[in-house]
PAVO-707883 format. One line per field, with one value per residue (C-alpha): residue number from 1; x, y, z. Coordinates in Angstrom, 2 decimals. Example, Ala and Ser with C-alpha at 12.3 -4.5 7.8 and 13.67 -1.06 7.14 Angstrom:
i	1, 2
u	12.30, 13.67
v	-4.50, -1.06
w	7.80, 7.14
% end
This chain:
i	1, 2, 3, 4, 5, 6, 7, 8, 9, 10, 11, 12, 13, 14, 15, 16, 17, 18, 19, 20, 21, 22, 23, 24, 25, 26, 27, 28, 29, 30, 31, 32, 33, 34, 35, 36, 37, 38, 39, 40, 41, 42, 43, 44, 45, 46, 47, 48, 49, 50, 51, 52, 53, 54, 55, 56, 57, 58, 59, 60, 61, 62, 63, 64, 65, 66, 67, 68, 69, 70, 71, 72, 73, 74, 75, 76, 77, 78, 79, 80, 81, 82, 83, 84, 85, 86, 87, 88, 89, 90, 91, 92, 93, 94, 95, 96, 97, 98, 99, 100, 101, 102, 103, 104, 105, 106, 107, 108, 109, 110, 111, 112, 113, 114, 115, 116, 117, 118, 119, 120, 121, 122, 123, 124, 125, 126, 127, 128, 129, 130, 131, 132, 133, 134, 135, 136, 137, 138, 139, 140, 141, 142, 143, 144, 145, 146, 147, 148, 149, 150, 151, 152, 153, 154, 155, 156, 157, 158, 159, 160, 161, 162, 163, 164, 165, 166, 167, 168, 169, 170, 171, 172, 173, 174, 175, 176, 177, 178, 179, 180, 181, 182, 183, 184, 185, 186, 187, 188, 189, 190, 191, 192, 193, 194, 195, 196, 197, 198, 199, 200, 201, 202, 203, 204, 205, 206, 207, 208, 209, 210, 211, 212, 213, 214, 215, 216, 217, 218, 219, 220, 221, 222, 223, 224, 225, 226, 227, 228, 229, 230, 231, 232, 233, 234, 235, 236, 237, 238, 239, 240, 241, 242, 243, 244, 245, 246, 247, 248, 249, 250, 251, 252, 253, 254, 255, 256, 257, 258, 259, 260, 261, 262, 263, 264, 265, 266, 267, 268, 269, 270, 271, 272, 273, 274, 275, 276, 277, 278, 279, 280, 281, 282, 283, 284, 285, 286, 287, 288, 289, 290, 291, 292, 293, 294, 295, 296, 297, 298, 299, 300, 301, 302, 303, 304, 305, 306, 307, 308, 309, 310, 311, 312, 313, 314, 315, 316, 317, 318, 319, 320, 321, 322, 323, 324, 325, 326, 327, 328, 329, 330, 331, 332, 333, 334, 335, 336, 337, 338, 339, 340
u	117.10, 115.42, 112.53, 108.80, 108.45, 111.96, 110.65, 107.32, 108.87, 111.35, 107.85, 106.69, 109.03, 108.44, 105.92, 106.33, 109.32, 106.76, 104.45, 107.07, 108.12, 104.84, 104.05, 107.82, 108.79, 111.56, 114.28, 114.30, 110.77, 110.44, 113.57, 112.27, 108.52, 110.41, 112.77, 109.71, 106.97, 110.32, 110.56, 106.70, 104.45, 101.27, 102.91, 102.41, 102.83, 99.36, 99.32, 102.85, 101.69, 98.47, 100.31, 102.83, 100.55, 98.45, 101.32, 102.70, 98.88, 98.45, 102.07, 100.96, 102.63, 98.19, 97.66, 101.12, 100.30, 96.61, 97.84, 100.18, 98.74, 96.53, 99.93, 101.68, 104.83, 108.23, 111.83, 113.18, 115.51, 114.43, 113.36, 114.22, 110.97, 110.90, 108.68, 108.01, 106.30, 104.06, 103.99, 100.94, 100.06, 102.84, 104.14, 102.23, 104.63, 105.08, 102.70, 104.50, 107.28, 105.99, 104.83, 108.40, 109.87, 107.78, 107.70, 111.08, 112.17, 114.23, 113.12, 114.60, 112.55, 112.34, 110.49, 108.88, 111.01, 108.33, 108.32, 111.53, 112.17, 109.62, 110.08, 114.10, 113.91, 111.95, 114.28, 116.60, 115.34, 114.44, 117.48, 118.84, 115.95, 116.80, 120.25, 119.33, 117.38, 120.24, 120.98, 116.99, 116.35, 118.12, 116.67, 117.71, 117.20, 118.65, 116.97, 115.42, 117.25, 117.78, 114.41, 112.33, 108.42, 107.76, 104.51, 104.37, 101.89, 101.31, 98.94, 96.67, 99.35, 102.11, 100.30, 100.81, 104.67, 104.60, 102.98, 105.26, 108.26, 107.60, 104.83, 107.61, 107.38, 104.86, 103.35, 101.22, 100.43, 98.20, 96.20, 94.19, 91.48, 88.46, 86.79, 83.10, 80.42, 76.78, 74.40, 70.86, 69.39, 69.32, 73.56, 74.02, 75.69, 79.06, 78.77, 78.43, 81.60, 83.40, 83.07, 84.45, 87.83, 87.24, 87.58, 89.67, 92.49, 95.79, 94.26, 92.25, 95.26, 95.15, 93.03, 91.12, 89.73, 86.15, 85.52, 82.70, 79.19, 76.12, 72.50, 68.90, 66.82, 65.36, 68.51, 68.70, 72.99, 72.84, 73.38, 76.29, 77.71, 77.15, 79.10, 82.06, 82.35, 84.61, 87.86, 86.94, 90.58, 91.59, 91.75, 94.39, 96.94, 98.07, 98.77, 94.78, 93.48, 95.21, 93.94, 90.78, 90.76, 91.89, 89.58, 86.43, 87.62, 88.59, 84.51, 82.77, 84.28, 83.42, 79.83, 79.87, 76.87, 78.88, 78.06, 80.45, 81.16, 84.43, 86.85, 85.58, 83.34, 80.65, 80.50, 77.16, 78.76, 79.16, 83.12, 84.83, 87.57, 87.60, 90.53, 91.93, 88.89, 86.59, 83.62, 81.82, 78.26, 75.07, 71.71, 70.11, 66.32, 67.38, 69.96, 70.11, 70.44, 73.63, 75.04, 74.96, 76.98, 79.27, 79.49, 79.80, 82.91, 84.67, 87.40, 87.59, 86.72, 89.19, 86.50, 83.30, 82.21, 78.43, 76.02, 73.54, 75.06, 76.96, 78.90, 82.41, 81.22, 83.26, 82.22, 82.26, 85.53, 88.06, 88.55, 92.64, 92.94, 92.98, 93.75, 97.19, 95.02, 93.30, 94.61, 95.13, 92.84, 91.65, 94.51, 96.15, 99.81, 101.40, 99.49, 101.25, 105.01, 104.39, 103.58, 106.51
v	94.78, 91.18, 90.65, 90.69, 87.21, 86.21, 87.82, 86.70, 83.15, 83.68, 84.34, 81.20, 79.67, 80.72, 79.21, 76.43, 76.19, 77.09, 74.63, 72.16, 73.79, 73.18, 69.98, 68.23, 69.76, 69.04, 70.56, 73.71, 74.16, 73.30, 75.72, 78.13, 77.84, 77.70, 80.57, 82.75, 81.45, 82.49, 86.43, 86.34, 84.40, 85.28, 83.70, 80.54, 77.30, 77.41, 80.71, 80.57, 77.61, 79.27, 82.59, 80.33, 78.56, 81.10, 82.47, 79.35, 79.76, 83.01, 82.87, 80.76, 81.13, 81.89, 84.13, 86.65, 87.18, 87.61, 90.13, 91.79, 92.15, 94.39, 97.38, 98.62, 98.29, 99.66, 98.98, 102.30, 102.74, 101.04, 103.31, 103.18, 102.51, 102.36, 100.36, 100.63, 96.96, 96.56, 93.44, 92.57, 89.26, 86.92, 88.04, 91.29, 93.15, 91.14, 92.10, 95.72, 93.67, 91.53, 94.86, 96.51, 93.40, 92.14, 96.27, 96.06, 98.21, 97.94, 98.07, 99.66, 97.78, 98.87, 95.20, 94.96, 93.50, 91.78, 89.90, 89.68, 85.90, 85.14, 87.44, 87.15, 83.84, 83.61, 86.40, 84.23, 81.67, 84.23, 85.95, 81.89, 81.08, 85.00, 85.88, 89.27, 90.63, 90.70, 94.39, 94.97, 94.30, 95.85, 95.75, 97.89, 99.28, 102.63, 106.22, 105.11, 108.05, 107.86, 106.60, 108.16, 106.76, 105.42, 102.79, 102.91, 101.22, 101.75, 102.93, 105.24, 107.55, 106.66, 107.64, 111.02, 110.63, 109.36, 112.07, 114.58, 112.68, 111.45, 114.43, 115.26, 112.27, 109.94, 107.58, 105.77, 106.24, 103.21, 103.47, 101.62, 100.01, 96.85, 94.33, 94.12, 90.93, 91.87, 89.17, 89.08, 85.07, 83.31, 82.33, 78.42, 77.02, 76.61, 79.83, 81.10, 78.94, 80.39, 84.04, 82.13, 82.00, 85.61, 86.41, 84.65, 83.88, 85.44, 85.84, 88.87, 91.10, 91.70, 95.03, 91.89, 90.41, 90.90, 92.69, 93.84, 92.59, 93.74, 91.61, 91.75, 93.31, 89.47, 88.04, 85.23, 85.22, 81.80, 80.93, 83.06, 81.16, 78.50, 78.64, 80.20, 77.00, 75.85, 78.05, 77.65, 75.82, 79.25, 80.02, 77.44, 79.90, 82.02, 85.41, 85.05, 83.98, 87.01, 89.17, 87.88, 87.65, 91.25, 92.53, 90.66, 92.02, 95.57, 95.60, 94.32, 96.57, 99.33, 96.90, 97.40, 94.62, 91.18, 88.39, 85.90, 82.21, 81.42, 82.42, 85.81, 88.46, 90.18, 93.80, 96.13, 99.45, 101.44, 101.37, 99.26, 99.11, 95.79, 94.42, 90.89, 88.53, 91.33, 91.25, 94.47, 93.82, 96.48, 95.81, 96.81, 97.29, 97.46, 96.43, 99.98, 101.72, 99.78, 100.42, 103.94, 103.16, 101.78, 104.14, 107.01, 105.02, 103.43, 105.01, 102.97, 99.70, 97.33, 94.22, 93.66, 89.99, 88.82, 87.38, 90.37, 92.67, 95.17, 96.63, 95.52, 92.87, 89.29, 86.06, 84.10, 82.67, 84.52, 87.63, 86.15, 84.67, 87.94, 87.59, 89.21, 92.20, 92.50, 96.05, 97.25, 99.99, 99.76, 101.42, 100.05, 99.46, 98.49, 101.38, 103.54, 102.36, 101.90, 105.61, 106.95
w	67.75, 67.32, 65.17, 66.81, 65.72, 67.58, 70.58, 70.49, 69.81, 72.79, 75.37, 73.53, 75.02, 78.19, 78.62, 77.54, 80.43, 83.10, 81.93, 82.33, 85.70, 87.23, 86.21, 86.80, 90.24, 89.96, 92.68, 90.84, 91.72, 94.95, 95.02, 93.66, 95.75, 99.60, 98.80, 97.41, 99.85, 102.57, 101.42, 101.50, 103.33, 101.34, 98.51, 98.85, 96.58, 95.59, 94.27, 92.61, 90.87, 90.03, 88.21, 86.22, 85.60, 84.53, 82.27, 81.09, 79.73, 78.24, 76.84, 73.53, 69.97, 69.08, 71.97, 71.68, 68.19, 67.86, 70.77, 69.09, 65.59, 66.65, 66.96, 64.22, 65.45, 64.13, 63.87, 65.61, 68.27, 72.06, 74.20, 78.11, 80.36, 84.01, 85.58, 89.74, 90.48, 92.86, 94.88, 96.21, 94.24, 92.38, 89.35, 90.12, 87.22, 84.69, 82.22, 82.04, 81.88, 79.11, 77.67, 77.43, 75.80, 73.27, 72.59, 71.02, 73.83, 77.04, 80.66, 83.58, 86.41, 90.56, 91.73, 95.43, 97.29, 98.47, 94.88, 93.42, 93.53, 90.83, 88.37, 88.72, 88.29, 84.89, 83.56, 83.52, 82.08, 79.17, 78.63, 79.03, 76.24, 73.91, 74.81, 73.21, 75.85, 78.76, 77.47, 77.18, 80.87, 84.57, 87.42, 90.06, 93.48, 93.52, 91.62, 87.94, 85.73, 82.32, 80.94, 78.20, 80.13, 83.35, 84.45, 88.41, 90.14, 93.47, 96.62, 96.17, 98.46, 96.27, 93.15, 94.60, 94.80, 91.31, 89.64, 91.55, 90.50, 87.12, 85.65, 83.44, 81.59, 79.64, 82.15, 83.69, 87.40, 88.45, 91.94, 94.35, 92.24, 93.78, 91.92, 92.61, 91.73, 90.85, 92.10, 90.83, 92.57, 88.94, 89.53, 89.89, 92.15, 90.11, 89.13, 93.63, 93.92, 90.84, 92.86, 95.56, 93.54, 92.57, 96.29, 98.03, 95.09, 96.48, 100.33, 98.56, 97.96, 93.99, 92.29, 90.67, 93.98, 94.50, 97.66, 97.08, 96.34, 95.09, 95.84, 95.95, 98.67, 99.26, 98.68, 101.00, 101.81, 102.82, 99.08, 99.12, 102.31, 101.10, 98.04, 99.79, 102.05, 99.09, 100.18, 104.13, 104.29, 103.79, 107.81, 108.26, 106.35, 109.80, 108.19, 107.00, 110.26, 112.17, 109.54, 110.68, 113.99, 114.18, 111.87, 113.58, 116.83, 116.02, 114.35, 117.23, 119.94, 117.36, 117.88, 113.49, 112.29, 110.54, 109.13, 110.08, 109.06, 110.62, 108.01, 106.09, 107.21, 105.46, 106.21, 104.71, 103.16, 100.69, 99.98, 97.39, 99.69, 102.42, 104.72, 104.37, 105.28, 104.57, 101.78, 101.33, 101.65, 99.32, 98.64, 95.96, 94.29, 90.39, 88.14, 86.43, 90.12, 90.41, 86.73, 87.57, 90.88, 89.07, 86.15, 89.09, 90.23, 87.06, 88.29, 91.68, 89.89, 88.08, 87.46, 87.18, 88.18, 87.25, 84.40, 84.29, 81.43, 82.93, 81.23, 81.03, 82.98, 83.31, 83.92, 87.53, 88.33, 86.05, 87.09, 88.38, 85.09, 82.64, 78.66, 77.20, 75.80, 79.59, 81.35, 84.17, 84.39, 81.58, 79.53, 77.19, 78.39, 74.62, 73.12, 75.47, 74.47, 70.97, 70.59, 72.59
% end
């Protein structure tokens, strides 16, 4: 096993290379973007670049050191961690991949068919930078076996299967989660436009996308819709447009009341999970009322966006740029791995 600092150095170099890739736009860049987009139409160039730039910004010597300094690393015999990855947004499984390798352990990964191109490319870059990682990384399409622990991410339905299949191993099983925003009416125009990023980035497919917004009883929704227009071009993506048209038709045929700005639908609903192009709306009287609801539903919520003092609140516009120590579902992945 190579020393921790050497592992940090390798990922720092990877971050630098990802930054150059998005800036120089070489033939390799165009090939990667084109192949990933052809494989999954939701992975547009804009969204792939956004993901690559985020990881480039995260993978710095400073960030990696700040992150790993919080833990105690022992140079023991490497464990093999099986990872079942989701594929809803570009590189959604990379944090688990990083956590296993930075901890000095081995990864046996089953990638989602929806997001296999980007991680395969990044793995080639990483193993060129640090060849010792080659023996620590295994990708498989077959049954996972001969592992010590598992991290599996999927839907509520697949989580039942994961619970049954992996219950005899130390595990982290992730289910569906959604993010919400809490509006007070005191937000600036810039904050509201940043909220549009939190809603529309990745077409709303990520668990950190805001799918539900809480508004005060007397809030004028024109302010909200005006801010959303910074993302009006989203309707030009045919996959998004098809979902918008379909959901609108289904709701109208069911006589469900909607607010519609011709590229998104606002639906009054107490739920959190919304179809593509739809955002749930709920009115509130007091912020304490909202906090109470969020506390009761904490297991369904990934992030709370706002500027009003909610627990675990994140600022407007940063929901899709988590730090290395912002863990999915609030479960410390690195601590879990190091405790094995």
